[in-house]
C-alpha positions as CSV (number, residue, x, y, z in Angstrom):
1,X,-0.2,-0.3,0.1
2,X,2.5,2.2,0.8
3,X,4.9,1.6,-2.3
4,X,1.5,2.2,-4.3
5,X,1.2,5.5,-2.3
6,X,4.6,6.6,-3.4
7,X,4.6,5.7,-6.9
8,X,1.0,7.9,-7.4
9,X,2.7,10.8,-5.8
10,X,5.7,10.5,-7.9
11,X,3.7,10.2,-11.0
12,X,1.9,13.4,-10.1
13,X,4.6,15.1,-9.2
14,X,6.6,14.0,-12.6
15,X,3.5,15.1,-14.6
16,X,3.6,18.6,-13.2
17,X,6.9,19.2,-12.8
18,X,7.5,21.7,-15.6
19,X,4.9,23.6,-14.1
20,X,6.4,24.0,-10.9
21,X,6.5,27.4,-9.3
22,X,10.5,28.0,-8.4
23,X,10.7,30.2,-5.5
24,X,14.1,30.6,-6.3
25,X,14.0,32.5,-9.4
26,X,15.6,35.3,-10.7
27,X,14.4,35.1,-14.1
28,X,12.7,38.3,-14.4
29,X,15.8,40.1,-13.9
30,X,15.9,40.6,-18.1
31,X,18.4,41.7,-20.4
32,X,18.0,45.0,-19.7
33,X,19.5,44.2,-16.4
34,X,22.7,42.6,-17.9
35,X,23.4,46.0,-19.9
36,X,22.8,48.2,-16.8
37,X,25.7,46.1,-15.5
38,X,28.0,45.6,-18.1
39,X,29.6,49.3,-19.2
40,X,31.3,47.2,-22.3
41,X,27.7,47.4,-23.9
42,X,27.2,49.6,-26.8
43,X,23.7,50.8,-26.6
44,X,21.3,52.8,-29.1
45,X,19.8,55.7,-28.6
46,X,16.5,54.0,-28.1
47,X,18.3,51.4,-25.4
48,X,19.8,54.3,-23.7
49,X,16.4,55.7,-22.8
50,X,14.6,53.0,-22.3
51,X,17.6,51.8,-19.6
52,X,17.1,55.3,-18.0
53,X,13.4,54.9,-17.5
54,X,14.0,51.1,-15.6
55,X,16.6,53.5,-13.4
56,X,13.9,55.7,-12.5
57,X,11.5,52.9,-12.0
58,X,14.3,50.9,-9.7
59,X,14.7,54.8,-7.7
60,X,11.4,54.5,-7.3
61,X,10.6,50.9,-5.7
62,X,13.6,51.8,-3.1
63,X,12.1,55.3,-2.3
64,X,8.8,53.6,-2.2
65,X,10.2,50.6,0.1
66,X,12.4,53.3,1.9
67,X,9.0,55.6,3.2
68,X,6.9,52.9,4.0
69,X,9.4,50.4,5.9
70,X,13.0,51.9,6.3
71,X,15.7,49.8,7.4
72,X,16.4,48.4,11.3
73,X,19.1,50.1,13.0
74,X,21.8,47.9,13.3
75,X,23.1,49.5,16.7
76,X,19.4,49.8,17.8
77,X,17.4,46.6,16.9
78,X,17.9,43.0,18.1
79,X,19.2,40.7,15.2
80,X,15.6,39.4,15.3
81,X,14.1,42.8,14.5
82,X,16.6,43.6,11.8
83,X,15.7,39.7,10.0
84,X,12.6,40.3,10.3
85,X,12.4,44.3,9.0
86,X,14.8,42.8,5.9
87,X,12.2,40.3,5.4
88,X,9.3,42.6,5.3
89,X,10.8,45.2,3.1
90,X,11.6,42.2,0.3
91,X,7.9,41.2,0.8
92,X,6.6,44.9,-0.2
93,X,8.7,44.6,-3.3
94,X,7.2,41.1,-4.4
95,X,4.7,42.0,-7.4
96,X,6.6,45.2,-8.4
97,X,8.7,45.7,-11.5
98,X,12.4,44.5,-10.4
99,X,11.7,42.6,-7.5
100,X,13.8,40.2,-7.6
101,X,16.5,42.5,-8.4
102,X,15.4,44.6,-4.6
103,X,15.5,41.2,-3.0
104,X,18.6,39.6,-4.3
105,X,20.3,43.2,-3.1
106,X,18.7,43.1,0.5
107,X,19.5,39.4,0.8
108,X,23.4,40.6,0.5
109,X,22.7,42.4,3.6
110,X,22.2,39.2,5.4
111,X,24.3,36.7,3.8
112,X,27.5,37.7,5.4
113,X,26.2,38.0,8.8
114,X,26.5,34.5,10.9
115,X,24.1,35.6,13.2
116,X,21.1,36.5,10.8
117,X,21.7,32.9,8.6
118,X,22.2,31.0,12.3
119,X,18.3,32.7,12.8
120,X,16.9,31.7,9.9
121,X,17.9,28.1,10.7
122,X,16.1,28.4,14.1
123,X,13.0,30.1,12.8
124,X,13.1,27.1,10.0
125,X,14.0,24.4,12.6
126,X,12.0,25.3,16.0
127,X,8.5,26.5,15.1
128,X,7.8,27.2,18.8
129,X,10.3,29.8,19.0
130,X,9.5,31.3,15.3
131,X,6.2,31.7,16.6
132,X,7.3,32.9,20.2
133,X,9.8,35.2,18.4
134,X,8.2,36.6,15.2
135,X,4.6,36.2,16.0
136,X,1.8,36.4,13.2
137,X,4.9,37.0,10.8
138,X,6.6,33.5,11.2
139,X,5.0,32.3,8.1
140,X,6.8,35.3,6.2
141,X,10.3,34.7,8.1
142,X,9.9,30.9,7.0
143,X,9.2,31.6,3.7
144,X,12.4,34.3,3.1
145,X,14.8,32.1,5.6
146,X,14.3,29.2,2.8
147,X,15.1,32.0,0.1
148,X,17.9,33.5,2.5
149,X,19.8,30.0,2.6
150,X,19.5,29.3,-0.8
151,X,21.4,32.0,-1.7
152,X,23.8,32.0,0.4
153,X,23.8,28.1,-1.6
154,X,24.6,29.7,-4.6
155,X,27.4,32.2,-3.3
156,X,29.1,28.7,-2.5
157,X,27.9,28.1,1.3
158,X,25.4,25.4,0.7
159,X,26.1,23.6,4.6
160,X,23.7,25.7,6.4
161,X,21.1,24.9,3.3
162,X,21.6,21.0,4.1
163,X,21.8,21.3,8.0
164,X,18.4,22.8,7.7
165,X,16.8,20.5,5.6
166,X,17.7,17.1,7.5
167,X,17.1,19.2,10.7
168,X,13.3,20.3,9.9
169,X,13.1,16.4,8.1
170,X,13.8,15.0,11.7
171,X,11.4,17.8,13.7
172,X,8.6,16.5,11.5
173,X,9.1,13.1,11.3
174,X,9.3,13.0,15.7
175,X,6.1,14.0,15.5
176,X,4.3,12.2,12.8
177,X,6.0,9.1,14.3
178,X,4.5,10.3,17.8
179,X,0.9,10.6,16.2
180,X,1.5,14.3,16.2
181,X,0.0,16.8,13.5
182,X,2.3,18.7,11.7
183,X,1.9,22.4,11.9
184,X,0.4,24.1,9.1
185,X,2.5,24.6,5.8
186,X,6.1,23.0,7.2
187,X,5.5,20.0,4.8
188,X,5.8,22.6,1.9
189,X,9.1,24.3,3.9
190,X,10.7,20.8,3.9
191,X,9.4,20.4,0.2
192,X,11.0,23.7,-0.5
193,X,14.2,22.6,1.5
194,X,14.8,19.5,-0.5
195,X,14.2,21.3,-3.8
196,X,16.6,24.0,-3.0
197,X,19.5,21.7,-1.5
198,X,19.0,19.2,-4.8
199,X,18.9,21.8,-6.9
200,X,22.9,23.1,-5.5
201,X,23.9,19.6,-7.5
202,X,24.2,18.7,-11.0
203,X,21.3,16.7,-12.6
204,X,24.5,13.9,-13.6
205,X,25.3,13.6,-9.9
206,X,21.8,13.0,-8.1
207,X,21.2,10.4,-10.9
208,X,24.8,8.9,-10.8
209,X,25.1,9.1,-6.8
210,X,21.5,9.7,-5.6
211,X,22.5,7.7,-2.2
212,X,25.4,10.4,-1.6
213,X,23.3,13.3,-1.9
214,X,20.3,11.5,-0.3
215,X,22.4,11.4,2.9
216,X,23.6,15.0,2.4
217,X,20.7,16.3,2.8
218,X,19.9,14.4,6.0
219,X,17.7,11.3,4.5
220,X,16.8,8.5,7.0
221,X,15.4,5.5,5.7
222,X,13.2,5.3,8.5
223,X,11.8,8.3,8.1
224,X,7.9,8.4,8.4
225,X,6.1,7.5,4.9
226,X,5.1,11.6,4.4
227,X,8.4,12.6,4.7
228,X,10.2,10.0,2.6
229,X,7.7,11.0,0.0
230,X,8.7,14.6,0.0
231,X,12.4,13.5,-0.8
232,X,11.3,10.8,-3.4
233,X,9.1,13.4,-5.3
234,X,12.2,15.6,-5.7
235,X,14.7,13.1,-6.4
236,X,12.0,11.7,-9.1
237,X,11.7,15.1,-10.8
238,X,15.1,15.1,-11.4
239,X,15.5,11.6,-12.6
240,X,12.6,12.2,-14.8
241,X,14.3,14.6,-16.7
242,X,17.1,12.5,-17.9
243,X,14.8,9.1,-17.9
244,X,11.4,8.2,-19.2
245,X,8.7,8.0,-16.2
246,X,8.4,4.2,-16.0
247,X,12.4,4.4,-16.0
248,X,12.3,7.3,-12.7
249,X,9.4,5.5,-10.7
250,X,12.1,1.7,-11.5
251,X,14.6,3.8,-10.1
252,X,13.0,5.6,-7.2
253,X,11.5,2.3,-5.9
254,X,14.7,1.1,-6.2
255,X,16.5,3.5,-4.0
256,X,13.5,4.0,-1.7
257,X,12.9,-0.3,-1.5
258,X,13.5,-0.1,2.5
259,X,10.6,2.7,3.1
260,X,8.0,0.7,0.4
């Protein structure tokens, strides 16, 4: 029965993989931004006018956000307040022109602060602490904490992302094994963490050495079915990029045979 549930879930994920919303994509930063950041690019007059207008829109967005919510004073605010304020500023940019670029720049201020990284990890692993510290904004903090760890991984430091992935998996597994209900959307936290973690590896590495990747992402064979399914779905989606659906199912069955 468990095997059929796993296969059904995997097929559904594969069918929808092409449409998965990539939380971590910065694709909206277009060619115009590349041209703006490359001084050697030769531009026509119309392109110069267009880039000038884009710069104006950039400045307008920054001014709007600074007016609504200035950056927290690093000398006066606690680390938790600084992190929350930064995330709230990012949220204000969502849906606006060049939001991805704004968020990326804001992230840079946090990436080099070990305390910010540690708070982000703790907010994902310890739900009670996140709720106590950030109240109603704990969901926002969790979402952008994953984004922060993902950005750090892309900058060459995937360790905190891998650690958070394994720790969240173990925390949720403990609740499920004890018959408890996990908090709302925390299963989606784990799904996004596993997705972001796998993305740090090349497809070839995931397909050729899946057990090694699974181990580095904190996977254990004795995890609860719901947790195993999250890992299986994400690995299956990667494998299916190079293999047929039938081949993918067979590979995932073999990888997760101890769970079935």
